[in-house]
C-alpha angles and dihedrals in degrees: 000000000000116000103200139028098265090054091049091051091048090051091051091049095048093048091050092047092048092052092048092048092048091051091052094049089047090054090052090053094045094049090046093053091047091051093046089053095054120107104192121074096215092054091046093050090056092049091044094062091050091048090051090055092051093046093047091049092052092047091049090053090045091240086131125018115264091238091052088051093052090047093052092046091051092049096052091042091056090050093051091049091053092056118107 
C-alpha cells in the first residue's frame, strides 16, 4: 500500500490509465471480431476504415505496439479482400 500522498496519487493514476487502456484494447478486439464475422464486402469495407482508425489511435498512444497494429490491419485487410 502507498505510504504517502504522492504514492496514493500515482496509484490512482495508474489504475485509471490501466482501465482506459484495457477498454481501448477490448474495443479493438470487439470490432475485429465483428468485422471477421461479416459476409458482405461493402459492409466490411465500412467497418474496416473505422477499425483502422481505432487501431492507429491505440498504436499512436502506445497502447499496442506499432508492429502489432500493422499486423492486425494486414490481417483484417486480407479477410476483407477475400470476401465475395
